[in-house]
C-alpha positions as CSV (number, residue, x, y, z in Angstrom):
1,M,4.4,3.6,1.2
2,G,3.5,6.7,3.1
3,S,7.1,7.5,3.9
4,H,7.9,7.5,0.2
5,F,5.1,10.0,-0.5
6,I,6.3,12.3,2.3
7,K,9.7,12.5,0.9
8,Y,8.4,12.9,-2.6
9,I,6.0,15.7,-1.8
10,L,8.5,17.7,0.3
11,E,11.1,17.4,-2.5
12,K,8.7,18.6,-5.2
13,Y,6.9,21.2,-3.1
14,P,9.5,22.9,-0.8
15,D,6.9,25.2,0.8
16,Y,4.6,22.4,2.0
17,F,4.4,21.3,5.6
18,V,3.6,17.6,6.3
19,V,2.3,16.1,9.5
20,N,2.9,12.4,9.8
21,F,0.2,11.0,12.1
22,D,1.2,7.3,12.7
23,K,0.3,4.7,15.3
24,L,3.7,2.9,14.6
25,T,2.3,-0.6,14.5
26,Y,4.6,-3.5,13.8
27,A,5.2,-2.3,10.3
28,G,5.8,1.3,11.2
29,N,9.5,2.4,11.1
30,Q,10.8,5.8,11.8
31,D,14.1,4.9,10.2
32,N,12.2,5.3,6.9
33,L,12.1,9.1,7.5
34,R,15.1,9.7,9.7
35,E,16.6,12.2,7.1
36,L,13.6,14.5,7.8
37,E,13.9,14.5,11.6
38,N,15.4,18.0,11.7
39,D,13.4,19.3,8.7
40,S,11.2,22.2,9.9
41,R,8.7,21.2,7.1
42,Y,8.0,17.8,8.7
43,K,6.4,16.8,12.0
44,F,5.7,13.4,13.4
45,V,2.8,12.9,15.7
46,K,2.2,9.4,17.2
47,G,-1.5,8.6,17.1
48,D,-4.2,6.2,16.1
49,I,-6.8,7.2,13.5
50,C,-9.2,5.1,15.6
51,D,-8.9,7.8,18.3
52,I,-10.9,10.7,16.8
53,H,-10.0,13.1,19.6
54,A,-6.3,12.7,19.0
55,L,-6.8,12.9,15.3
56,E,-8.9,16.1,15.5
57,N,-6.4,17.7,17.8
58,A,-3.5,17.0,15.5
59,V,-5.4,18.5,12.5
60,K,-6.3,21.6,14.5
61,E,-3.0,22.2,16.2
62,N,-1.1,21.9,12.9
63,S,-3.5,23.7,10.6
64,V,-3.9,20.7,8.4
65,D,-5.9,21.4,5.2
66,V,-5.8,18.0,3.4
67,I,-5.6,14.4,4.6
68,I,-4.1,11.5,2.6
69,N,-5.0,8.2,4.2
70,Y,-2.1,5.9,4.0
71,A,-3.0,4.4,7.4
72,A,-4.2,0.8,7.0
73,E,-3.7,-2.8,7.9
74,T,-2.7,-4.3,4.6
75,H,-1.4,-7.8,4.8
76,V,-3.9,-10.4,3.6
77,D,-2.4,-13.3,5.6
78,R,-2.7,-11.3,8.8
79,S,-6.3,-10.4,8.0
80,I,-7.2,-14.1,7.8
81,M,-5.7,-14.7,11.2
82,D,-6.8,-11.5,12.9
83,P,-9.6,-9.6,11.0
84,D,-10.6,-7.5,14.0
85,V,-7.7,-5.0,13.8
86,F,-8.3,-4.6,10.1
87,L,-12.0,-3.7,10.5
88,R,-11.1,-1.2,13.2
89,T,-8.3,0.6,11.3
90,D,-9.6,0.3,7.7
91,V,-13.3,1.0,8.5
92,L,-13.6,2.9,11.8
93,G,-10.3,4.8,11.1
94,T,-11.5,5.9,7.7
95,F,-14.8,7.0,9.2
96,N,-12.9,9.2,11.7
97,L,-10.9,10.8,9.0
98,L,-14.1,11.5,7.0
99,E,-15.7,13.0,10.1
100,V,-12.7,15.3,10.8
101,T,-12.6,16.3,7.1
102,K,-16.3,17.2,7.2
103,K,-16.4,18.8,10.6
104,L,-13.3,21.0,10.2
105,G,-14.0,21.9,6.5
106,L,-10.8,20.5,5.1
107,K,-10.1,21.0,1.4
108,K,-9.7,17.4,0.4
109,M,-9.2,13.8,1.7
110,V,-7.5,11.2,-0.5
111,Q,-8.3,7.6,0.3
112,I,-5.5,5.2,-0.6
113,S,-7.2,1.8,-1.3
114,T,-6.6,-1.4,-3.2
115,D,-7.6,-3.2,-6.4
116,E,-8.5,-6.2,-4.1
117,V,-11.9,-4.6,-3.4
118,Y,-13.0,-5.7,-6.9
119,G,-12.1,-9.4,-6.3
120,S,-10.6,-11.7,-8.9
121,I,-11.1,-11.4,-12.6
122,E,-10.3,-14.1,-15.2
123,E,-10.2,-11.9,-18.3
124,G,-10.2,-8.2,-19.0
125,S,-9.7,-5.5,-16.4
126,F,-11.8,-3.8,-13.7
127,T,-12.8,-0.2,-14.2
128,E,-13.8,2.4,-11.6
129,D,-17.5,1.4,-12.2
130,S,-16.9,-2.3,-11.5
131,P,-18.8,-3.7,-8.5
132,F,-16.9,-4.6,-5.3
133,A,-16.5,-8.4,-4.6
134,P,-13.8,-8.6,-1.8
135,N,-12.6,-12.1,-1.0
136,S,-10.5,-11.6,2.1
137,P,-11.1,-9.7,5.4
138,Y,-8.4,-7.2,4.3
139,A,-10.2,-6.5,1.0
140,A,-13.6,-6.3,2.7
141,S,-12.3,-3.9,5.3
142,K,-10.9,-1.6,2.6
143,A,-14.1,-1.9,0.6
144,G,-16.0,-0.8,3.7
145,G,-13.9,2.3,4.1
146,D,-14.3,3.1,0.4
147,H,-18.1,2.8,0.6
148,L,-18.0,5.2,3.6
149,C,-16.1,7.6,1.4
150,R,-18.7,7.5,-1.3
151,S,-21.5,7.9,1.2
152,Y,-19.9,11.0,2.7
153,W,-19.5,12.6,-0.7
154,V,-23.1,11.8,-1.7
155,T,-24.7,12.7,1.6
156,Y,-22.5,15.5,3.0
157,Q,-20.4,16.6,-0.1
158,T,-17.3,15.8,2.0
159,P,-14.4,16.4,-0.5
160,V,-13.0,12.9,-0.8
161,V,-11.3,11.1,-3.7
162,V,-10.8,7.4,-3.7
163,T,-7.9,5.6,-5.3
164,H,-7.6,1.8,-6.0
165,S,-4.0,0.8,-6.6
166,C,-2.4,-2.4,-7.8
167,N,0.5,-3.8,-5.7
168,F,3.3,-1.4,-5.2
169,Y,6.9,-2.2,-4.5
170,G,10.3,-0.6,-3.8
171,A,12.6,0.3,-0.9
172,N,11.6,0.2,2.8
173,Q,8.8,-2.3,2.3
174,Y,8.1,-4.4,5.4
175,P,9.4,-7.9,4.7
176,E,6.1,-9.7,5.0
177,K,5.2,-8.6,1.4
178,L,6.1,-10.9,-1.5
179,L,9.0,-9.0,-3.0
180,P,11.0,-8.0,0.1
181,L,10.2,-11.4,1.7
182,F,11.7,-13.2,-1.3
183,I,14.6,-10.9,-1.8
184,T,15.7,-10.9,1.9
185,N,15.2,-14.6,2.3
186,L,17.5,-15.2,-0.7
187,L,20.0,-12.8,0.7
188,E,20.0,-14.9,3.9
189,G,20.4,-18.1,1.9
190,K,16.8,-19.2,2.6
191,K,14.2,-20.6,0.2
192,V,11.2,-18.6,-1.0
193,P,7.7,-19.9,-0.3
194,V,5.4,-20.0,-3.3
195,Y,1.7,-20.5,-2.8
196,G,-0.2,-23.2,-4.7
197,D,0.8,-23.6,-8.3
198,G,2.3,-20.1,-8.4
199,K,0.0,-19.0,-11.3
200,N,-1.8,-16.2,-9.3
201,V,-1.4,-13.0,-11.3
202,R,-0.8,-9.5,-9.8
203,E,-0.2,-6.1,-11.3
204,W,2.8,-4.1,-9.9
205,I,3.6,-0.4,-9.7
206,Y,6.9,1.2,-8.5
207,T,6.7,3.5,-5.5
208,G,7.8,6.6,-7.4
209,D,5.0,6.1,-10.0
210,H,2.4,5.7,-7.2
211,C,3.6,8.8,-5.5
212,A,3.2,10.8,-8.8
213,A,-0.3,9.4,-9.2
214,I,-1.3,10.5,-5.7
215,D,0.3,13.9,-6.4
216,A,-2.0,14.2,-9.5
217,V,-5.1,13.1,-7.5
218,L,-4.3,15.6,-4.7
219,H,-3.9,18.6,-6.9
220,K,-6.1,17.9,-9.9
221,A,-8.9,15.4,-9.0
222,E,-12.5,16.7,-8.3
223,P,-14.1,15.6,-5.1
224,G,-16.3,12.5,-5.4
225,E,-14.1,10.9,-8.1
226,V,-12.6,7.4,-8.0
227,Y,-9.4,6.5,-9.8
228,N,-7.6,3.2,-10.5
229,I,-3.8,3.4,-10.3
230,G,-2.2,0.7,-12.4
231,S,0.8,-0.1,-14.5
232,G,-0.2,-2.8,-16.9
233,D,2.6,-5.0,-15.6
234,E,0.7,-8.2,-14.8
235,I,3.0,-11.0,-13.7
236,S,2.3,-14.4,-12.2
237,N,3.8,-15.2,-8.8
238,I,6.0,-18.0,-10.3
239,E,7.2,-15.8,-13.1
240,I,8.1,-13.0,-10.6
241,T,9.9,-15.6,-8.5
242,K,12.0,-16.8,-11.4
243,I,12.8,-13.2,-12.4
244,I,14.1,-12.5,-8.8
245,L,16.1,-15.7,-8.8
246,S,17.7,-14.9,-12.2
247,E,18.5,-11.3,-11.1
248,M,20.2,-12.7,-7.9
249,G,22.1,-15.5,-9.8
250,L,20.2,-18.3,-8.1
251,G,18.3,-21.3,-9.4
252,E,14.8,-22.8,-9.0
253,E,16.1,-25.1,-6.2
254,M,15.5,-22.1,-4.0
255,I,11.7,-22.4,-4.5
256,E,9.7,-24.0,-1.7
257,W,6.1,-24.9,-2.8
258,V,3.6,-24.4,0.0
259,K,-0.1,-24.9,0.5
260,D,-2.3,-22.1,-1.0
261,R,-3.9,-19.7,1.4
262,P,-7.7,-19.6,1.9
263,G,-9.6,-17.4,-0.6
264,H,-6.6,-16.7,-2.7
265,D,-7.7,-14.5,-5.7
266,R,-6.4,-15.8,-9.0
267,R,-5.9,-12.6,-10.9
268,Y,-6.1,-8.8,-10.4
269,S,-6.2,-6.4,-13.3
270,I,-7.3,-2.8,-13.4
271,D,-7.9,-0.3,-16.2
272,H,-6.1,2.9,-15.3
273,S,-7.0,4.8,-18.4
274,K,-9.3,7.2,-16.5
275,I,-6.5,8.8,-14.5
276,T,-4.4,9.2,-17.6
277,K,-7.2,10.8,-19.5
278,D,-8.5,13.1,-16.7
279,L,-5.3,13.9,-14.8
280,G,-2.5,13.3,-17.3
281,W,-0.7,10.7,-15.1
282,K,0.9,7.5,-16.4
283,P,3.5,5.1,-15.0
284,V,7.1,5.5,-16.3
285,K,9.1,2.7,-14.5
286,N,8.9,-0.7,-16.1
287,F,8.8,-3.7,-13.8
288,K,12.2,-5.3,-14.5
289,D,14.1,-2.0,-14.0
290,G,12.2,-1.2,-10.8
291,L,12.8,-4.7,-9.5
292,K,16.6,-4.4,-10.2
293,E,16.7,-1.2,-8.2
294,T,14.7,-2.8,-5.4
295,I,17.0,-5.8,-5.1
296,V,20.0,-3.4,-5.0
297,W,18.4,-1.4,-2.2
298,Y,17.8,-4.5,0.0
299,R,21.3,-5.8,-0.7
300,D,22.8,-2.4,0.2
301,N,20.6,-1.9,3.3
302,E,20.9,-5.1,5.2
303,W,20.9,-3.1,8.5
304,W,17.3,-2.0,7.8
305,W,15.7,-5.3,7.2
306,K,17.9,-7.4,9.5
307,K,16.8,-5.2,12.4
308,I,13.2,-6.1,11.5
309,K,13.7,-9.8,10.9
310,N,15.6,-10.1,14.1
311,G,12.9,-8.3,16.1
312,E,9.1,-8.8,16.0
313,Y,9.1,-10.3,12.6
314,L,11.6,-13.2,13.3
315,D,10.8,-16.0,10.8
316,Y,7.1,-15.8,11.4
317,Y,5.9,-15.9,7.9
318,N,8.3,-18.5,6.7
319,K,7.1,-20.8,9.5
320,Q,3.5,-20.0,8.8
321,Y,3.7,-21.0,5.2
322,K,5.2,-24.3,6.2
323,E,2.5,-25.0,8.7
324,R,-0.3,-24.7,6.2
C-alpha cells in the first residue's frame, strides 16, 4: 500500500520529496517502485523502524518534516503463528516513530491502522469513538500502536493523526491476502481456500481511494484526530469468491472449503462519515469495477506474482489452510 501512496503523492505534488524507509521484509518488493529509481524526488533507505538510531538519522539527513507510518506486519494468519514480530513492529516501531516526531519537532505523523482494532460487530458500524476490542495478535498490536499515538498527543502534544481503514485491494498486493491469493491461484488452475462457512463480512476500499484519503488527512486533519476510512462496500467472503469466479469465467467447483481460523471476526463495518464531513473525502471506485481492474492487473503481470510465489512464498498458505 505504501508504494501506491508514494506514486500517488509524487504525481499530485511534483515538488515533494519522498524518503521510503523500508526494512524489506518478505512482503517488501522494490519492483513496486522501480519506475522511480532514477527520480530525484524519491530516495530509498533500507532500515527498520525498530532501530530508532537508523530512523532518526534518516529523518535528519533527509530533512523529513512529516512521517506516514505504512510500516507494519499485517497478515492475521502470520500473527497467530508468530505474534512476536507483530508486537515489535506495530508497537515498538510506532513508539520510535512517535519519539522521533516529538524529539525532532516534525510537523505531523499519520498512523495507518486498521478497522480490526474495534473487533467484530453484528449490526451497525463502528465510529471513531467506539472502544477497541481486538481479537487477533495483529489487531492487538495495531491497537497498541494506536493507543501510543493517543497518549503522545494528550501527554506531549505530538502532532499525530490516526486512521482506521477497512481492507484495501488493488495491484501489487502480496499474494497472501485474500484477493491476490484467490486471483493468482485461479490463474494457476488451483482452487481457492474459503474459511468456515464463508459468511464472514469485510469492507473493501480501492488503493486509489485510500491514497486520496491519506492525502486529505495529511494536508487537512488537525493533530489528535482519528478518522475511519471506509467505502460502504461490505461483502461476505463467499460472495466475493463467487464474484471473482464469475469475472474469471470459472465455477464453484474451484472452491475448497477449509477449517476456520482461530478468533475469526465475523463482520467488520466502519462509519466513515467523519472524514467526509471534516475533510471532504469520499470513495469514488465501486467494488466490482475495482475488482475487474485488479484481476486484469494480475493477469497482465504474471512476472510480478510468479516471482513471489516461486520464492519465499511457495504454496505456504495453500498448504497451511489444508492442514487446519
